[in-house]
N, C-alpha and C positions, 0 to 999 in steps of 0.2 A: 912337496906342495909349495908352490911359489906364492909368496904372500902378496896380497893386493895393495897397490900403491894408492895412497890418499893425497889429493891436492888441496891444500887449504885455500879457502875463499880470499878475495882481495879485502882489504880493509874498507869498510864503507862508514861514514859519518853516521852517527846516530839520527833518527828521525826528529827527535826533539831538538836537536842542535840546529838543524837546517830551518825548521819552523821558526825558531826563535830569532834567527838572523832576519828572515822575511818580516816577522812581526815588528822588530826594532826599525827597520827600514821604512815600512809604511807608517809606523807611528812617528817617527822622526820627521817624514815629509809632511804628514798632517800638521804636526806641531809647528813646523816652519811655515806651512801655508796659512795656519790660523794666526799665527804671530805677524805674518806680513799683512794679512787682511786687518788684523786689529790696528796696527800702527799706520796703515795706508791713509786714513783720513787725516792724519796729523803730518803726513809726508808732502802735502801739497797745500799751498796758500790758497786764499779765496781768489786773489788776482790771477795766480798761476792757472788755476782751474778755468776761470772765465776765459782767459786768453787762449789757452789750449783749445777748449771746446769751440769757441767762436771761430778759432783759426781753422780748425779742421772742418768745421761745417762749410767755410768760405772756401777751403781748398777743394773740397769733394764737389760743392754746387755752384760755387761763384756767388752765392748770396751773402752779403754783409749781415753779420749777426751782432745784435745789441742786447747784451745780457745785463739787465739793470738791477735785477734783484740779486739778493745774497745767494752764494753758491753752497748747497748743501750735499756732502759726500756720504752716500749710504752704501754699506758693504753687503749687509745681508737683507734678503735672501739672493739678491743679485746686484753686484757693484753697479752703481749709477750715480750721476751727478744731477741735481735738480736745481732749476732756476725758476724764478716768477718774473712776470712782466718782461716778456721776449719779443723782440721784433726782428724780422728777417726781411730784407729788400734787395732788389736789383737796382744797381747805379742808374740804369736806364729808365726806371719807373715803370717796368712791364710787370713786375711781381712785387707785392708788398703783403707781408703776412704778419700778424699779430696774434700771440698766444698768452693765455693766462699762465701757463707754466710749460716749461720744457724739461724732459728727462732724458738725459743722454746715458745710455747703458754702455759700459765699457767692457773690453775683453779682459779675461782673468789673467792670462800668462804675461802680456806686456805689462799689466799692472804690477805683477810680482817683480819686473825688472825696474820699476819706477817710471814706466811710460803710461800715458793715457792714450787709448786707441778706442774711438767710438764703434760700436757694434751695430747699435739701432738708436733712433731718436723717437721719442713719444711726445706729441704736442696736445695739450689739454685746451680744449675750446679755442682752436685756432680760428682767425677770421683772415681769409685770403682774397685779395684783390688782384685780378689779372686784367691788364690792359692789352687787348688783342691787336690794337693798332702799332704797338711797340714791340721790339725784338730784345729779349733779354741778353744781357752781356756775360756769357758764361764760358768764353772761349779760354780764359785762364784758369778753369776748374779742371779737375780730374775728368769729369765727364765731357767737357769742352775739347780737352786736348785728345781724349779718345776719338771723339767725333771727327776732329779736324786731321787726325792721323791717316796716312795713305794706307789703304788695305794691304796687308801682308808685309808692311814695313817693320824694322825693328821697334820703331816708336809705337806702332800699333799693337804689336805683341807685348811689349811692356806695359802699355796703357790698358790693355785688356785684362791684365791680372791684378791690377790694384784692387784693393778691397773696398767695397762700398758698405751696404749694409740694409737696413730697413728703416722706413719712416712710417708712423702710425699716427693718424688723426683720431682724436676722440671729441665726439660731439662738436664737429667743426663746420664751418660755412665758407662757400667759395662764391664769390660774385665776379663774373667775367662780363666784360662789355667791349663793343667795337663800334666806333662811331661811323666808320665806312659802310656798315651794313645795318645799322641801328639795331644791333643785337645786344640784349640786355639779359643776362640769365643769373639767377640766384639759386644755389643748392644748399639745403640746409641739413641739419642732423647727420652730418658725414661722420661715419664710423669707418675708416679704411686702413689698409696696410698695403704699402709698396714694398715688395721683397726683391732686392736686386743686389747680389752678393758682389759681383764684379761686372765692369762693363762688358766683358766678352762673353757672359753667360745669360740665360733667359731671365726676364723680369715678370713678376706676377703681382697683380693688383686685385685685391678683394675688397669690396666696399659695400656699404649699406647707406642709404641716404633717403632725403625727401626732396623730390623734384616736383616743384609746383603743388606741394603739399601731398604728394602721393609717394608711399614707401616704394624704395627701389633697391634692387641688388645688382651689383656689377661684378663680373669676373673676366679679367683680362690676362692674356698670356701672350708675351712676345719673345719668340725664340732668341732673336739676336738684335736688340735694341740699338746697340752702337753701330752694327752693321747697317741697319735702316738709315741712322744718321749720316752714315758715310755714303749713302745712295745705293746700298746693295738691297737685294730682296731679303725679307725675313718673314717666317711664318707667324701668323697671327690668329688668335682665337678670342672672340669677345661674345659674351652673353650678357643681356639686359633683361631683367625680369621685373615687371611692374604690372598692375592691374590694367592699365590701359595700353600696354605693349609688351610683347615678347619678341626679343630681337637675338638672333644667332648668326654670326659672321665667322667664317673659317677660310683662310687662304693666304696669299703672300701679299706683303706690303713693301713698297720701296719708294725711294725718294731721289728720282733722277728725271728732270731737275726738280720737278714738284712731286709730292707724295701721290701714290697710285696703288689701288688695292685691285687684286684679281683673286676670285675664289667664289665660294657659295655664300648665299644670304637667305635667311628665312625670317619672315616677319608676320606677326599676327597682332590684330587689334580689335576689339569690340566695335568701335566706330573709327574709321580713318579720318572721317570730317572732324569729329570731335578732337582727336588727336592733333591734327593739323592746326586747327583753330587754337588751341592751347600752345602751339609752338610759334603762333604768330604768322602762319602761312595758310591761310584758308583755301580750301579746294575749290577750284574754279569749275568744277563739273557738277551737274545736278545729281541728285541721289543722295541717299544716306550713307552708303558704302559701309554697312554694318557687316559684322562678322567677317572682316577683312583678313585674308591670308595670302602671303606671296611667298614663292620659292623661286630661286632663279640662280644662274651663273653670272655674277656681277664683275664689271670692269668700272671702277670709280676713281675719279680724280677731281681735283679742285673744280667746282662748277659743272661737272659732267659725270653722268652715270649711265651706263649701257647695261640692260638687263636682257640677257639671252637665255633660252630654254626656260622661259618663264612660265610659271602656273600661277594663275589668278583665281581667287574664290572670294565673292561678295555678294550680298543681296540675293543669295540663292543661284547666282550665275558662276559658271567656270569658264575660263579662257586660257589659251595657250598661245605664246609667240614671243615678241621681242618689243621692248620699249626703251627709249632713249630720253633722258632729262637734261636739258642744257639751260644753266643759269645765263640770263641776260641782264642788261642795264636795268631794264623795267621789266621785272618778272621773270618767268622761265617759260621754256618751250618744251613741250612733250610731243614726241613722235613715235610711231611704231606700227607694227602689224600684229593683230590678234585674230584668233580663230576660236569657235566654239561650236558645239552641237547644238545648244539651245540658249538663246539670250532673250531674257524679258527685259522690255523697256519700262514696265510698270513702276518699279523703286525710281527711276530717273524722273518720272512724271508725278510720283505721288506728292513731292514737296512743292509743285507748282500751283499757283492760285487757280481755282476753278474758271473754266471759260465762261460758264454761265452763272449768273447770281440767282438768288431765290425768286427775284422778280421775272425771271425768264428772259433776261436781257444779257447781252455780252457784258464781260467784266469791264468797269469803267475805271479801274485803279490805274494810275499813271505807272509806266514801266519804270523800274529801278535803273538809274543812270549807270549802274555797273551790271546790268543784265546780261552783258556778253562776256564778262569776266575780264581778266588781266592776262591770263596765260596764253601763249601762242600753241595751238594744238595742229597736229598733222597725224591723224589716226586712220588707218584702214582696218575694218573689221569685216569678217565674212561669218556667217552663221547659218548653220543647216535649218534651224527653226528660230525664226524672229517673231516674237510676241509683242504686239503693240495694241494697247487697249484691248478690244474684243477681237482683234484680228490676228491672223498668224500668216506669215509668209515663208517660204523656203528658199534655201540656196541664195541667201541674200548677201550681197557685197555692197557696203557702203562706207562712206568717209566722213570724217569730222574735221573740217578746217576752220581754224579761227585766228584772227590776230586782234589787236587792241580794239578795233572798231567794226569788224566784219566777222559774222559766223555763217558757215556754209554746210549743210547737211545735204548729202548726195547719196542716192540709192543708184548705183550703176546698173543694177539688175536684179530680178528676183523672180521666182515663181510663186504665183498667188492664185488660189481657187481655179486650178488647171490652166492658168493664163499666165501672163508675164507682165511685170510692172517695173517701172523706173521713174525717178524724179529727183528734182533738186530744189531746196528751199534756202534761201539767203536771207540774213537778217543783218542790217547795217546801222550802226549808231549815227544818228543825225541830229541836227539841231533842234528840230521839231519833234523828236522821239526816235522811232525805230522805222527803218525802211524795210519792206518786204517785197521780195521777187520769188515766185513760185512757178514751176513748169514741171509737167509729168505726163506720163501716159500709161494706160491700161490696155492690154491687148488679149482678147479671147477669154476673160475671166468669166467664171460661172457666177452669174448675176443672182441666183437663188441663194448660193452658200454666202455670198457677200452680204446680201440684204439681211439674211438671217442674222449674220454676225453683227451687222449694224443696229438692227431693230428687234432682233428677238423672234421674227416670223419672216418666212420667205414671201415677200410681196411680189417680187419681180423674178422671172425666169428668163433664161438666155444667155447667149454669149455676149458679154460687155466689152466694147472698145471705147476708149474715151482719151482726150487729150486736153490739156489746159495751160494757160500761160497767163499769169496774174501779176500785178504788182499793186503796192499801196504804201502808206506812211502815216504815222500818228503816234501820239504819246500813250496810247492805251489800246487794248484789243478791241474795244468798241469803236474807236476811231479807225483802226486798221480795216475792220470790216465795212465801215461807212465809206471808205475811200478806195475800195477795190476798183481796179481798172484792168481790162484785158478781155479774153474770151476764151470759150471752151466749146468741145464738140463731144456729143454722147451718141453712140449708136449700139443697138442691141439686135442680134439675129436669132431667128428661130426660139422665140420666147414666149412668155405668158405674163399677163397683168393680173395680179390677184385682186380679190375683192370687187370686181366688177365683171359682168358679162355683157358686153356690147353688143355682140352678135345676136344674142337671144333678144335683146332689147329691139333692135332693128326689125327683128322677125315679128314681134308682138306689138309694135308701137301703134299699128293702125287697128289691130283686132282688140286689144285690151291694154291700152295705153296706161290706164290708171294703176291696174294690178301689177305691172312690171316694177312699180316703185317699191312694192313690198319684199320683192325677191331678187332685186338687180344686184344686191351685195353678195349674193349666195354663189356665184360662179366665177369662172375666170375667162379672160379673154386671150386666145391665142393669136400670134401674129408671126409674120415672116421677117418683117423688119420694122424697127421703131428707131427714131433719131431726132435730135434737135440741137440747134446751136444757142450758146449764151453770149451775148454781147454786153460786157460789165460797164457801167458808168456811174461813178460815186456810189459804189455799194449796191446798185440796183442792177440785176441782170435782165435783159430783155430776152424772151424765148423767141427765136426765130426758126422757121422752116420746120416746125414740130409736126411730126407725122407718125402714124402707126398703121400699118398695112397688113391685110391678108387677103386671100383670094375673094373673100365674101364682101369686104367693106373697107373703107379708108376713114381714118380718124386724123383730123387736122386741129393742131391746137397751139395757142399762143398765150402771151401774158407776160408776168415778170415775177422775179424771185428777188425780194428785198433782203439782202444779206445783212444790211445793217439793223433792220427791225426784226429780222428773223421771220419774215411773212412770205406768203405765196398767193398769187392771184392768177389763176389759170383758167383759161376758157377753152372748151373743146366742142368740136362738131363732128358726129359721125355720120357717114353716109354710105349706102350699098355701093358696091362697084358696078359700072355700067354693064359688064358681062353678067354679073349675077342678076341684075335687074331685068335683062333680056331673057333670061332663062325662067322668069316667072317670079322672081323675088320682088317683094314690094319696093320699086326703085325709087319711089318719091318719098320714101321715109327718111326722116332725119332725127338724129337725137343730140339734143343740146345739154350740156352740164358744165358746171364750174367747180373748181376745187380751190378754196382760199382759207385765210385765216393764218394763225401762227403755226410755226412748224411743230409745236407742242400739242396743237389741237386743230388739226385740218378738218375742215367741213366739206362734204361732198354734196353738191347743190344741182340737181337736175332742173331743167326748165320745166316746172310744174304747170305753168300757164299754157305752154305749147301742148303738153300732154292732155290737159283738160280739154282744150279746144279740138283735139282729135278724138275725144270720146263723144260717141253718138248721144249718150245720155246727158252730157255736160254741156255740149256745144250750144244749145238754145239760150243757154244762160249768159253767153259772151256775145258782144256785137260782132256781126259779120260785115264784109265789105263785097257788094256786087259790082260796084264801081270804084275806081280809085279816089280816095279822098271822101267817099259818101258812106257814112257808118249806117248800119241797120240798127234800130232801137231794139233793146230787149223787150221780149214778150211780157204783156201785162200778168201779173201774178193772180189777177182776180178771175173767177170762172166766167 
């Protein structure tokens, strides 16, 4: 039997011995660290601390730092140096900052070797003034040298790796002003942190503040800030959240030769008008622009913005298209093309003064000198359905053109009530008020549907064709209407006139002339053609060539329409056609009537005296003439 060989294991240190060595090493390190931390405050003099901190801030930012208060070195819980009564400024005067206190937090490991290296700075109650008309002198700073270095050069690579840190504002205030643009902005209650570890990495800004007394939060991320300063593109994300505005921006920003942004933009505000008024840029378009929301692909550069793939929503309307905004010396210019399925003009008209006052007369208020606004407009819009007051038109293509003294509203074409409509209205600022020029045409429109929308009842039927060309000027709407000059033409084919039966009246006028007064309003008058011309002279339109025809009779009418006083004075005479009379109709019958009074209370007045004279029963009560100029006396009433 062969004995089994046994192999002795290698010698290993006892576990307790290895643990003891680790314990002593850690304990010794902690003791050394605590000792260094304890003696650190005594290792630097007050002057040395002040000089070192101010020197590092100047080296990193280019700002001269004046630390007037006594330096306090605090080790725990986090090493930092505190100063009171601090001023930082730029030699050019572009930036000046005053703070009640400054805390410079330092990195631990350099501190253990006897060096001060700032990791972050906190400013308590800083008050910062920025003059945007000046340019800060930061070329000699770390940030300045990094920005000036050529991309990809050894200098740029070295500058990109220099340590920066973080800056925190506590309850701060920033006041920015620019004389060239009359801009003056103050932001209060700022609690913000800018975290930027090195020039070559992303910078993150998170802030809360009060802008115009409104709580605001801001989150900004820039992927490559120093690349942007060198003229390269950098990804950017910006979010602003406040009660009056929610703004989100994501895209690329570059600086060649001026900064420019390309990316997506989304903005929402309860009232665009109120927001722009708070910013000192009042909206030059009518309408409240409430519940405003916009999303687009944006290309923005100084003084210019192009919004494509734009989706707009405001006042219950939704539009799509492209807009461009251009800053000019005197205001701004807005141009673009928009399309929508449905566009209501009611919100744009709601804020305007009423055309007619409670007294039933035109508004006499003098036009505001800035009624035409200050912005230049060149907008082209198309709407499948356009809502205007009580009217609706389809497939509308119209434009809005405006400069500082002239506004033009043009409807290139639209379908309305089974017909077509087009027109143009121009307003021009003049010494004596506003000048007006208007022209338009309606072709083949359903007169019944149009009159129903206008008055709530279809008083007229037929196919309406009309043209007009008018002009006027004056300081108020009342004066504009009183100064109307021009002409118009109205024609209606195959129609009916509601509220009066003229043909029946002509048939009955000799048989029972007095009874027709009771029921003349109960019928309609059919006609083949009706038309008239209007010649305007100082607000009064003379009715020319007025006629209404059907195979049985002809109606001729004339008179005037006073547009200044909103009154009508119309005189009409209806006669049977000669062919109808030859076939047995009472050819000698005539029916006279007038329509007059205020537009709001028109009165139909038939010639009652003529009807009474035609009555066999009433005729003896009126004088007759058997010779020209020789009246016949009324019969005696005595038996």
